[in-house]
N, C-alpha and C positions, 0 to 999 in steps of 0.2 A: 888124526883128523887135522891137527895145525899143518902138518906137510902138504896135505892135500890143499887146505886155503891157499897157502902159499905158492902153490902150482897154478892153481885157477885165478890168482890175483898178482901177476908178476910185476905189475906197477908199484908193489910194497917195495921192492926191493933193487928195482932197475928202472931205467928209461923206458918209455912205452909208447911204440907205434902203431895205432891202429889197422887193421887189416881192410881190405877190399875196398870196392867203389864206394865214394862219398855220393850219399844221396841227401841233398840239402834239406828237400820238400820235408823228410821224415825226421832229421836231425833238429830242423827248425822246431817241428810239432812236439817233439819230446823237450825241446829247450823250454817252450812256452809253458807247456804243461808243469815242468818242475819250478818255473818262477810261480806260479799259482798254487803250489804244492799240493798238486792233485796227484791222486793214483792214476797211474796210467797202465793199461794191459796192452802188450805188443802181442798180436794173433795172427798167425798165418799157416799156412803152408809149411811142409818140411823142406828146407833146404832153399827157403826163398831169402834170409838174410838177417834174420831177427837177432840173433846173437852178434852178427858183425855191426847191426845199427848200435845196439846197446854198449859194444866194445868201442865203437867211434864216438857214442856219447860218453863214456868213461874219458877217454883221450881228451874230448873236449873239457871236461871237467878238470880235469888234471892242467890243461892248458891256461884255464882260467883262474888257476890257483888255489883249488881246492887240493888240500892235504891228501896225498894219494891213499895214504894208511887210513883215510877216513870213507874210500870207497871199498865196498864188498860186493864180489861177483859171487853168487853161489847157484849154480845150475841145479834147479831140484831134480833132475833126472840123473845126477852125477851119483854112481854107484857107493863111492866112499863116504857120501854124507847122508846116506840112507841107514847106517848102522846106528 
């Protein structure tokens, strides 16, 4: 499982550049909820950019000097994490 977590979290070992088109409106909303320490649920149809948005948020956290080893991305639909 450790190998899978390192694969899902490449920023633990290397520089990370977030994928996709930056959507400031949604990134700002996530950042605002993080400042309030609220739980935020990101929902939507398949393939609309939920994971991309989360990975862009992760890149922003790293850029703001949050230690990359303190950021965990674990998609709950990953087969390797279900065992």
